[in-house]
KOLVO-264090 format. One record per atom (N, C-alpha, C, O): residue number from 1; residue in one letter; atom name; x, y negated, z. Coordinates in nm, 3 decimals, padded with zeros to 5 digits. Layout:
% residues N
   resi   resn   name         u         v         w
    NUM      A     CA         X         Y         Z
...
***
This chain:
% residues 145
   resi   resn   name         u         v         w
      1      M      N    00.315   -01.993    02.421
      1      M     CA    00.356   -01.853    02.434
      1      M      C    00.297   -01.766    02.323
      1      M      O    00.366   -01.682    02.266
      2      Q      N    00.169   -01.787    02.292
      2      Q     CA    00.105   -01.711    02.186
      2      Q      C    00.169   -01.740    02.051
      2      Q      O    00.178   -01.651    01.966
      3      D      N    00.214   -01.864    02.031
      3      D     CA    00.280   -01.899    01.905
      3      D      C    00.412   -01.825    01.887
      3      D      O    00.456   -01.805    01.774
      4      D      N    00.476   -01.782    01.998
      4      D     CA    00.600   -01.705    01.988
      4      D      C    00.578   -01.575    01.911
      4      D      O    00.669   -01.524    01.847
      5      M      N    00.457   -01.521    01.919
      5      M     CA    00.428   -01.396    01.849
      5      M      C    00.430   -01.413    01.697
      5      M      O    00.439   -01.316    01.622
      6      L      N    00.420   -01.540    01.653
      6      L     CA    00.421   -01.566    01.510
      6      L      C    00.559   -01.601    01.457
      6      L      O    00.574   -01.636    01.340
      7      K      N    00.660   -01.593    01.541
      7      K     CA    00.797   -01.614    01.494
      7      K      C    00.844   -01.490    01.420
      7      K      O    00.816   -01.377    01.461
      8      L      N    00.915   -01.512    01.312
      8      L     CA    00.966   -01.401    01.232
      8      L      C    01.050   -01.305    01.316
      8      L      O    01.039   -01.184    01.300
      9      E      N    01.132   -01.359    01.403
      9      E     CA    01.220   -01.275    01.485
      9      E      C    01.144   -01.184    01.581
      9      E      O    01.203   -01.089    01.633
     10      N      N    01.017   -01.209    01.605
     10      N     CA    00.936   -01.126    01.696
     10      N      C    00.851   -01.023    01.622
     10      N      O    00.775   -00.949    01.685
     11      Q      N    00.862   -01.018    01.492
     11      Q     CA    00.781   -00.926    01.412
     11      Q      C    00.853   -00.792    01.395
     11      Q      O    00.971   -00.788    01.362
     12      I      N    00.781   -00.684    01.417
     12      I     CA    00.838   -00.551    01.392
     12      I      C    00.848   -00.525    01.241
     12      I      O    00.936   -00.452    01.197
     13      C      N    00.758   -00.585    01.165
     13      C     CA    00.755   -00.560    01.021
     13      C      C    00.879   -00.612    00.949
     13      C      O    00.924   -00.551    00.852
     14      F      N    00.934   -00.725    00.994
     14      F     CA    01.044   -00.783    00.918
     14      F      C    01.172   -00.699    00.921
     14      F      O    01.231   -00.677    00.815
     15      P      N    01.218   -00.651    01.037
     15      P     CA    01.338   -00.566    01.032
     15      P      C    01.317   -00.438    00.951
     15      P      O    01.410   -00.389    00.886
     16      L      N    01.195   -00.384    00.954
     16      L     CA    01.164   -00.265    00.873
     16      L      C    01.174   -00.300    00.724
     16      L      O    01.234   -00.227    00.646
     17      Y      N    01.114   -00.411    00.688
     17      Y     CA    01.115   -00.457    00.550
     17      Y      C    01.258   -00.487    00.503
     17      Y      O    01.299   -00.442    00.396
     18      A      N    01.332   -00.562    00.581
     18      A     CA    01.468   -00.600    00.544
     18      A      C    01.559   -00.478    00.535
     18      A      O    01.636   -00.465    00.439
     19      A      N    01.551   -00.388    00.632
     19      A     CA    01.634   -00.267    00.629
     19      A      C    01.599   -00.181    00.509
     19      A      O    01.687   -00.127    00.443
     20      S      N    01.471   -00.168    00.480
     20      S     CA    01.427   -00.089    00.365
     20      S      C    01.484   -00.146    00.235
     20      S      O    01.538   -00.072    00.153
     21      R      N    01.473   -00.275    00.218
     21      R     CA    01.525   -00.338    00.096
     21      R      C    01.676   -00.323    00.085
     21      R      O    01.728   -00.294   -00.023
     22      L      N    01.746   -00.342    00.196
     22      L     CA    01.892   -00.334    00.192
     22      L      C    01.942   -00.191    00.172
     22      L      O    02.039   -00.169    00.100
     23      V      N    01.876   -00.095    00.235
     23      V     CA    01.916    00.045    00.215
     23      V      C    01.888    00.087    00.071
     23      V      O    01.969    00.154    00.008
     24      T      N    01.772    00.047    00.019
     24      T     CA    01.741    00.077   -00.121
     24      T      C    01.846    00.016   -00.214
     24      T      O    01.883    00.077   -00.314
     25      K      N    01.892   -00.102   -00.180
     25      K     CA    01.995   -00.170   -00.260
     25      K      C    02.126   -00.091   -00.260
     25      K      O    02.200   -00.095   -00.358
     26      L      N    02.155   -00.019   -00.151
     26      L     CA    02.276    00.065   -00.146
     26      L      C    02.272    00.174   -00.253
     26      L      O    02.377    00.215   -00.303
     27      Y      N    02.153    00.220   -00.286
     27      Y     CA    02.138    00.328   -00.385
     27      Y      C    02.163    00.280   -00.528
     27      Y      O    02.203    00.359   -00.614
     28      Q      N    02.140    00.152   -00.555
     28      Q     CA    02.144    00.102   -00.692
     28      Q      C    02.273    00.136   -00.767
     28      Q      O    02.265    00.190   -00.878
     29      P      N    02.392    00.108   -00.713
     29      P     CA    02.512    00.140   -00.790
     29      P      C    02.532    00.291   -00.811
     29      P      O    02.589    00.333   -00.911
     30      I      N    02.486    00.370   -00.717
     30      I     CA    02.498    00.515   -00.729
     30      I      C    02.404    00.567   -00.838
     30      I      O    02.444    00.647   -00.923
     31      L      N    02.279    00.522   -00.835
     31      L     CA    02.178    00.571   -00.928
     31      L      C    02.192    00.513   -01.068
     31      L      O    02.142    00.569   -01.165
     32      S      N    02.261    00.400   -01.078
     32      S     CA    02.277    00.337   -01.209
     32      S      C    02.355    00.425   -01.306
     32      S      O    02.342    00.412   -01.428
     33      K      N    02.438    00.516   -01.252
     33      K     CA    02.512    00.610   -01.337
     33      K      C    02.418    00.694   -01.421
     33      K      O    02.451    00.733   -01.533
     34      W      N    02.299    00.723   -01.368
     34      W     CA    02.202    00.806   -01.436
     34      W      C    02.087    00.724   -01.494
     34      W      O    01.992    00.779   -01.550
     35      D      N    02.099    00.592   -01.481
     35      D     CA    01.996    00.501   -01.532
     35      D      C    01.859    00.532   -01.472
     35      D      O    01.758    00.537   -01.542
     36      I      N    01.859    00.552   -01.339
     36      I     CA    01.732    00.575   -01.268
     36      I      C    01.720    00.477   -01.152
     36      I      O    01.820    00.426   -01.101
     37      T      N    01.598    00.453   -01.111
     37      T     CA    01.569    00.364   -00.999
     37      T      C    01.554    00.446   -00.870
     37      T      O    01.548    00.569   -00.874
     38      Y      N    01.547    00.377   -00.758
     38      Y     CA    01.527    00.445   -00.631
     38      Y      C    01.394    00.524   -00.629
     38      Y      O    01.395    00.640   -00.587
     39      P      N    01.281    00.465   -00.671
     39      P     CA    01.157    00.545   -00.674
     39      P      C    01.169    00.669   -00.764
     39      P      O    01.113    00.773   -00.733
     40      Q      N    01.241    00.658   -00.874
     40      Q     CA    01.262    00.774   -00.960
     40      Q      C    01.347    00.879   -00.889
     40      Q      O    01.323    00.999   -00.904
     41      Y      N    01.445    00.834   -00.812
     41      Y     CA    01.527    00.926   -00.732
     41      Y      C    01.439    01.003   -00.634
     41      Y      O    01.458    01.122   -00.613
     42      L      N    01.342    00.935   -00.574
     42      L     CA    01.250    01.001   -00.481
     42      L      C    01.170    01.110   -00.552
     42      L      O    01.146    01.217   -00.495
     43      V      N    01.130    01.083   -00.675
     43      V     CA    01.059    01.185   -00.754
     43      V      C    01.151    01.305   -00.776
     43      V      O    01.108    01.420   -00.764
     44      F      N    01.277    01.278   -00.810
     44      F     CA    01.373    01.388   -00.828
     44      F      C    01.385    01.471   -00.700
     44      F      O    01.385    01.594   -00.706
     45      L      N    01.395    01.405   -00.586
     45      L     CA    01.407    01.478   -00.459
     45      L      C    01.291    01.576   -00.443
     45      L      O    01.311    01.691   -00.403
     46      L      N    01.170    01.530   -00.473
     46      L     CA    01.053    01.618   -00.461
     46      L      C    01.059    01.733   -00.560
     46      L      O    01.029    01.847   -00.525
     47      L      N    01.099    01.703   -00.684
     47      L     CA    01.102    01.807   -00.787
     47      L      C    01.218    01.905   -00.766
     47      L      O    01.206    02.022   -00.801
     48      W      N    01.329    01.859   -00.710
     48      W     CA    01.438    01.952   -00.679
     48      W      C    01.398    02.046   -00.566
     48      W      O    01.443    02.160   -00.559
     49      E      N    01.313    01.995   -00.478
     49      E     CA    01.263    02.077   -00.367
     49      E      C    01.162    02.180   -00.419
     49      E      O    01.166    02.297   -00.379
     50      K      N    01.073    02.136   -00.507
     50      K     CA    00.969    02.224   -00.565
     50      K      C    00.931    02.167   -00.701
     50      K      O    00.866    02.063   -00.711
     51      D      N    00.973    02.237   -00.805
     51      D     CA    00.945    02.192   -00.942
     51      D      C    00.798    02.219   -00.975
     51      D      O    00.730    02.293   -00.904
     52      K      N    00.751    02.159   -01.082
     52      K     CA    00.614    02.176   -01.131
     52      K      C    00.512    02.127   -01.028
     52      K      O    00.431    02.204   -00.977
     53      R      N    00.518    02.000   -00.999
     53      R     CA    00.423    01.936   -00.909
     53      R      C    00.322    01.855   -00.990
     53      R      O    00.352    01.809   -01.101
     54      T      N    00.205    01.838   -00.934
     54      T     CA    00.107    01.752   -00.999
     54      T      C    00.139    01.606   -00.968
     54      T      O    00.206    01.574   -00.870
     55      V      N    00.089    01.519   -01.053
     55      V     CA    00.106    01.375   -01.029
     55      V      C    00.044    01.339   -00.896
     55      V      O    00.102    01.262   -00.819
     56      S      N   -00.074    01.393   -00.867
     56      S     CA   -00.141    01.358   -00.740
     56      S      C   -00.060    01.405   -00.619
     56      S      O   -00.057    01.337   -00.517
     57      D      N    00.005    01.519   -00.629
     57      D     CA    00.091    01.567   -00.520
     57      D      C    00.208    01.471   -00.499
     57      D      O    00.240    01.435   -00.385
     58      I      N    00.271    01.430   -00.607
     58      I     CA    00.383    01.336   -00.595
     58      I      C    00.336    01.204   -00.536
     58      I      O    00.402    01.146   -00.450
     59      C      N    00.220    01.155   -00.583
     59      C     CA    00.162    01.032   -00.527
     59      C      C    00.142    01.043   -00.376
     59      C      O    00.179    00.952   -00.301
     60      N      N    00.085    01.154   -00.333
     60      N     CA    00.060    01.174   -00.190
     60      N      C    00.190    01.178   -00.110
     60      N      O    00.199    01.117   -00.003
     61      C      N    00.289    01.247   -00.161
     61      C     CA    00.416    01.259   -00.089
     61      C      C    00.490    01.126   -00.078
     61      C      O    00.556    01.099    00.022
     62      L      N    00.479    01.044   -00.182
     62      L     CA    00.555    00.918   -00.186
     62      L      C    00.471    00.796   -00.147
     62      L      O    00.521    00.683   -00.150
     63      F      N    00.346    00.818   -00.111
     63      F     CA    00.256    00.707   -00.074
     63      F      C    00.245    00.606   -00.188
     63      F      O    00.251    00.485   -00.165
     64      L      N    00.230    00.656   -00.311
     64      L     CA    00.218    00.571   -00.428
     64      L      C    00.084    00.593   -00.496
     64      L      O    00.023    00.700   -00.483
     65      E      N    00.039    00.492   -00.567
     65      E     CA   -00.081    00.505   -00.649
     65      E      C   -00.041    00.563   -00.784
     65      E      O    00.072    00.546   -00.829
     66      S      N   -00.133    00.631   -00.847
     66      S     CA   -00.109    00.690   -00.979
     66      S      C   -00.069    00.582   -01.080
     66      S      O    00.016    00.606   -01.166
     67      S      N   -00.129    00.465   -01.069
     67      S     CA   -00.098    00.355   -01.161
     67      S      C    00.046    00.305   -01.145
     67      S      O    00.102    00.247   -01.238
     68      T      N    00.105    00.328   -01.030
     68      T     CA    00.246    00.292   -01.008
     68      T      C    00.337    00.405   -01.054
     68      T      O    00.442    00.380   -01.113
     69      L      N    00.296    00.528   -01.027
     69      L     CA    00.380    00.643   -01.058
     69      L      C    00.386    00.677   -01.207
     69      L      O    00.492    00.715   -01.258
     70      T      N    00.276    00.663   -01.276
     70      T     CA    00.270    00.705   -01.416
     70      T      C    00.374    00.636   -01.505
     70      T      O    00.442    00.705   -01.580
     71      P      N    00.389    00.503   -01.500
     71      P     CA    00.492    00.441   -01.585
     71      P      C    00.634    00.487   -01.549
     71      P      O    00.719    00.502   -01.636
     72      L      N    00.657    00.508   -01.422
     72      L     CA    00.786    00.558   -01.374
     72      L      C    00.814    00.697   -01.432
     72      L      O    00.927    00.725   -01.474
     73      L      N    00.712    00.782   -01.434
     73      L     CA    00.727    00.916   -01.490
     73      L      C    00.746    00.913   -01.641
     73      L      O    00.824    00.991   -01.696
     74      K      N    00.677    00.822   -01.707
     74      K     CA    00.693    00.809   -01.853
     74      K      C    00.837    00.772   -01.887
     74      K      O    00.892    00.822   -01.985
     75      R      N    00.897    00.684   -01.808
     75      R     CA    01.037    00.646   -01.833
     75      R      C    01.131    00.765   -01.810
     75      R      O    01.227    00.783   -01.885
     76      L      N    01.103    00.847   -01.709
     76      L     CA    01.184    00.967   -01.686
     76      L      C    01.168    01.066   -01.801
     76      L      O    01.264    01.134   -01.839
     77      E      N    01.049    01.074   -01.855
     77      E     CA    01.026    01.164   -01.968
     77      E      C    01.100    01.114   -02.092
     77      E      O    01.158    01.194   -02.165
     78      T      N    01.099    00.985   -02.115
     78      T     CA    01.171    00.926   -02.229
     78      T      C    01.320    00.955   -02.220
     78      T      O    01.386    00.972   -02.322
     79      K      N    01.372    00.962   -02.098
     79      K     CA    01.515    00.990   -02.077
     79      K      C    01.544    01.139   -02.074
     79      K      O    01.658    01.180   -02.048
     80      D      N    01.442    01.221   -02.099
     80      D     CA    01.454    01.367   -02.104
     80      D      C    01.491    01.429   -01.969
     80      D      O    01.561    01.530   -01.964
     81      Y      N    01.443    01.369   -01.859
     81      Y     CA    01.464    01.426   -01.726
     81      Y      C    01.348    01.515   -01.685
     81      Y      O    01.366    01.611   -01.610
     82      I      N    01.227    01.482   -01.733
     82      I     CA    01.107    01.558   -01.696
     82      I      C    01.020    01.580   -01.819
     82      I      O    01.040    01.519   -01.924
     83      V      N    00.922    01.670   -01.803
     83      V     CA    00.817    01.693   -01.903
     83      V      C    00.684    01.682   -01.829
     83      V      O    00.667    01.736   -01.720
     84      R      N    00.591    01.611   -01.891
     84      R     CA    00.455    01.600   -01.837
     84      R      C    00.362    01.684   -01.924
     84      R      O    00.361    01.669   -02.047
     85      T      N    00.285    01.772   -01.861
     85      T     CA    00.188    01.854   -01.935
     85      T      C    00.056    01.860   -01.858
     85      T      O    00.053    01.852   -01.736
     86      R      N   -00.050    01.873   -01.932
     86      R     CA   -00.182    01.889   -01.871
     86      R      C   -00.195    02.029   -01.813
     86      R      O   -00.148    02.126   -01.872
     87      S      N   -00.257    02.040   -01.698
     87      S     CA   -00.282    02.169   -01.636
     87      S      C   -00.384    02.247   -01.720
     87      S      O   -00.482    02.190   -01.768
     88      L      N   -00.360    02.376   -01.735
     88      L     CA   -00.455    02.461   -01.808
     88      L      C   -00.581    02.486   -01.725
     88      L      O   -00.689    02.508   -01.780
     89      Q      N   -00.567    02.482   -01.592
     89      Q     CA   -00.681    02.505   -01.503
     89      Q      C   -00.770    02.381   -01.491
     89      Q      O   -00.891    02.393   -01.477
     90      D      N   -00.708    02.262   -01.496
     90      D     CA   -00.783    02.137   -01.479
     90      D      C   -00.718    02.031   -01.566
     90      D      O   -00.612    01.979   -01.533
     91      E      N   -00.781    01.998   -01.678
     91      E     CA   -00.723    01.903   -01.773
     91      E      C   -00.700    01.765   -01.716
     91      E      O   -00.621    01.687   -01.770
     92      R      N   -00.768    01.732   -01.607
     92      R     CA   -00.746    01.601   -01.543
     92      R      C   -00.614    01.596   -01.470
     92      R      O   -00.563    01.487   -01.442
     93      S      N   -00.558    01.710   -01.440
     93      S     CA   -00.435    01.720   -01.362
     93      S      C   -00.314    01.729   -01.456
     93      S      O   -00.313    01.804   -01.553
     94      V      N   -00.210    01.649   -01.424
     94      V     CA   -00.087    01.648   -01.502
     94      V      C    00.024    01.710   -01.418
     94      V      O    00.046    01.673   -01.303
     95      I      N    00.094    01.805   -01.478
     95      I     CA    00.204    01.876   -01.412
     95      I      C    00.336    01.811   -01.453
     95      I      O    00.360    01.786   -01.572
     96      I      N    00.421    01.785   -01.355
     96      I     CA    00.553    01.728   -01.380
     96      I      C    00.656    01.838   -01.357
     96      I      O    00.658    01.902   -01.252
     97      Q      N    00.741    01.858   -01.458
     97      Q     CA    00.842    01.963   -01.452
     97      Q      C    00.976    01.907   -01.496
     97      Q      O    00.985    01.829   -01.590
     98      L      N    01.081    01.949   -01.427
     98      L     CA    01.216    01.908   -01.463
     98      L      C    01.261    01.975   -01.593
     98      L      O    01.228    02.090   -01.620
     99      T      N    01.335    01.900   -01.673
     99      T     CA    01.402    01.957   -01.790
     99      T      C    01.537    02.011   -01.743
     99      T      O    01.576    01.987   -01.628
    100      P      N    01.608    02.083   -01.827
    100      P     CA    01.744    02.125   -01.789
    100      P      C    01.832    02.006   -01.749
    100      P      O    01.913    02.017   -01.656
    101      K      N    01.816    01.894   -01.819
    101      K     CA    01.893    01.772   -01.785
    101      K      C    01.856    01.722   -01.645
    101      K      O    01.944    01.681   -01.569
    102      G      N    01.728    01.726   -01.611
    102      G     CA    01.683    01.683   -01.478
    102      G      C    01.730    01.778   -01.369
    102      G      O    01.766    01.734   -01.259
    103      K      N    01.731    01.908   -01.399
    103      K     CA    01.781    02.006   -01.303
    103      K      C    01.931    01.991   -01.280
    103      K      O    01.979    02.003   -01.168
    104      A      N    02.005    01.963   -01.387
    104      A     CA    02.151    01.949   -01.378
    104      A      C    02.192    01.829   -01.292
    104      A      O    02.299    01.830   -01.231
    105      L      N    02.108    01.729   -01.289
    105      L     CA    02.137    01.609   -01.210
    105      L      C    02.148    01.640   -01.061
    105      L      O    02.218    01.571   -00.988
    106      R      N    02.078    01.744   -01.017
    106      R     CA    02.077    01.781   -00.875
    106      R      C    02.219    01.805   -00.822
    106      R      O    02.253    01.760   -00.713
    107      K      N    02.299    01.875   -00.899
    107      K     CA    02.435    01.906   -00.856
    107      K      C    02.516    01.778   -00.833
    107      K      O    02.590    01.767   -00.735
    108      E      N    02.500    01.682   -00.923
    108      E     CA    02.572    01.556   -00.910
    108      E      C    02.518    01.472   -00.794
    108      E      O    02.593    01.396   -00.733
    109      A      N    02.390    01.486   -00.765
    109      A     CA    02.326    01.403   -00.663
    109      A      C    02.349    01.452   -00.520
    109      A      O    02.316    01.381   -00.425
    110      K      N    02.404    01.571   -00.504
    110      K     CA    02.422    01.628   -00.370
    110      K      C    02.503    01.539   -00.276
    110      K      O    02.485    01.545   -00.154
    111      K      N    02.591    01.459   -00.330
    111      K     CA    02.678    01.375   -00.247
    111      K      C    02.611    01.244   -00.204
    111      K      O    02.663    01.174   -00.117
    112      I      N    02.498    01.210   -00.263
    112      I     CA    02.433    01.081   -00.235
    112      I      C    02.396    01.064   -00.088
    112      I      O    02.430    00.961   -00.030
    113      P      N    02.328    01.160   -00.024
    113      P     CA    02.291    01.138    00.117
    113      P      C    02.412    01.107    00.206
    113      P      O    02.404    01.021    00.294
    114      Q      N    02.522    01.176    00.186
    114      Q     CA    02.641    01.152    00.268
    114      Q      C    02.698    01.013    00.241
    114      Q      O    02.743    00.946    00.334
    115      E      N    02.697    00.970    00.116
    115      E     CA    02.746    00.836    00.082
    115      E      C    02.664    00.730    00.152
    115      E      O    02.718    00.634    00.207
    116      I      N    02.532    00.747    00.151
    116      I     CA    02.444    00.649    00.214
    116      I      C    02.463    00.652    00.365
    116      I      O    02.467    00.547    00.430
    117      L      N    02.474    00.770    00.421
    117      L     CA    02.496    00.783    00.565
    117      L      C    02.623    00.711    00.608
    117      L      O    02.625    00.641    00.709
    118      Q      N    02.728    00.726    00.531
    118      Q     CA    02.854    00.658    00.561
    118      Q      C    02.839    00.507    00.548
    118      Q      O    02.900    00.431    00.624
    119      S      N    02.759    00.463    00.453
    119      S     CA    02.740    00.320    00.431
    119      S      C    02.667    00.252    00.547
    119      S      O    02.693    00.136    00.577
    120      V      N    02.576    00.324    00.612
    120      V     CA    02.497    00.262    00.719
    120      V      C    02.550    00.294    00.859
    120      V      O    02.503    00.238    00.957
    121      S      N    02.646    00.384    00.867
    121      S     CA    02.706    00.414    00.997
    121      S      C    02.811    00.309    01.030
    121      S      O    02.870    00.247    00.941
    122      S      N    02.833    00.289    01.158
    122      S     CA    02.934    00.193    01.202
    122      S      C    02.981    00.234    01.341
    122      S      O    02.945    00.340    01.392
    123      K      N    03.063    00.148    01.401
    123      K     CA    03.108    00.175    01.538
    123      K      C    02.992    00.174    01.636
    123      K      O    02.993    00.246    01.736
    124      T      N    02.892    00.092    01.608
    124      T     CA    02.777    00.082    01.699
    124      T      C    02.659    00.168    01.657
    124      T      O    02.573    00.199    01.739
    125      I      N    02.653    00.206    01.530
    125      I     CA    02.544    00.290    01.481
    125      I      C    02.601    00.426    01.446
    125      I      O    02.675    00.440    01.348
    126      K      N    02.566    00.524    01.525
    126      K     CA    02.615    00.661    01.506
    126      K      C    02.512    00.744    01.430
    126      K      O    02.396    00.705    01.416
    127      K      N    02.555    00.859    01.382
    127      K     CA    02.465    00.948    01.308
    127      K      C    02.343    00.984    01.391
    127      K      O    02.232    00.989    01.338
    128      R      N    02.362    01.010    01.520
    128      R     CA    02.249    01.048    01.605
    128      R      C    02.146    00.935    01.614
    128      R      O    02.026    00.960    01.624
    129      D      N    02.193    00.809    01.610
    129      D     CA    02.102    00.694    01.611
    129      D      C    02.017    00.692    01.484
    129      D      O    01.897    00.663    01.488
    130      L      N    02.080    00.724    01.371
    130      L     CA    02.008    00.727    01.244
    130      L      C    01.908    00.841    01.240
    130      L      O    01.799    00.827    01.185
    131      V      N    01.945    00.955    01.298
    131      V     CA    01.852    01.069    01.305
    131      V      C    01.731    01.030    01.390
    131      V      O    01.617    01.061    01.355
    132      Q      N    01.756    00.964    01.502
    132      Q     CA    01.646    00.920    01.588
    132      Q      C    01.559    00.815    01.518
    132      Q      O    01.437    00.818    01.529
    133      L      N    01.622    00.723    01.448
    133      L     CA    01.548    00.621    01.373
    133      L      C    01.458    00.686    01.268
    133      L      O    01.342    00.649    01.255
    134      K      N    01.512    00.782    01.195
    134      K     CA    01.432    00.853    01.095
    134      K      C    01.312    00.919    01.160
    134      K      O    01.201    00.913    01.106
    135      S      N    01.332    00.982    01.273
    135      S     CA    01.223    01.047    01.344
    135      S      C    01.116    00.945    01.386
    135      S      O    00.997    00.969    01.369
    136      T      N    01.159    00.833    01.440
    136      T     CA    01.067    00.728    01.483
    136      T      C    00.990    00.671    01.364
    136      T      O    00.868    00.651    01.373
    137      L      N    01.059    00.645    01.254
    137      L     CA    00.993    00.592    01.135
    137      L      C    00.893    00.692    01.078
    137      L      O    00.787    00.654    01.029
    138      S      N    00.927    00.820    01.084
    138      S     CA    00.835    00.924    01.038
    138      S      C    00.708    00.924    01.123
    138      S      O    00.598    00.941    01.071
    139      E      N    00.723    00.906    01.253
    139      E     CA    00.607    00.901    01.342
    139      E      C    00.522    00.777    01.314
    139      E      O    00.399    00.785    01.313
    140      I      N    00.586    00.663    01.292
    140      I     CA    00.513    00.540    01.259
    140      I      C    00.433    00.563    01.131
    140      I      O    00.317    00.524    01.123
    141      T      N    00.495    00.625    01.032
    141      T     CA    00.427    00.652    00.905
    141      T      C    00.304    00.739    00.926
    141      T      O    00.199    00.714    00.868
    142      K      N    00.317    00.842    01.009
    142      K     CA    00.205    00.931    01.038
    142      K      C    00.091    00.855    01.104
    142      K      O   -00.026    00.876    01.070
    143      V      N    00.122    00.765    01.196
    143      V     CA    00.020    00.690    01.268
    143      V      C   -00.053    00.594    01.173
    143      V      O   -00.175    00.579    01.180
    144      I      N    00.022    00.529    01.085
    144      I     CA   -00.036    00.428    00.998
    144      I      C   -00.120    00.489    00.885
    144      I      O   -00.225    00.435    00.850
    145      Q      N   -00.075    00.600    00.830
    145      Q     CA   -00.149    00.655    00.716
    145      Q      C   -00.280    00.709    00.764
    145      Q      O   -00.358    00.761    00.684
***
């Protein structure tokens, strides 16, 4: 009986992991138009919400380490989507700001959430189920962090 707990089908982590990977994969063809990755899209979401964020703020919001985020930001800067500058108040702090090209992308990206919602909805999975799932996952995240 105890060995049953070690079966993959009994793990809560696996459906979370598999769903996360598959949903992220849904974004790839959409984001490829702009030559950005899913984690870069998440950075855009934060910057479209509030521009001029520090690297540490973005790290905290996305649950990423600076060593993971910095190369991602450098690639966005190379593509002229963002500008990285040192804070005048604290030279250790780096401010991330959208360029006009990065701001313009927001208008094109507005349709992405609806496209993804349609992709994961079905006869058995309704929008309200997805809203509830998001709420539950947000609570799990709060408990774990």
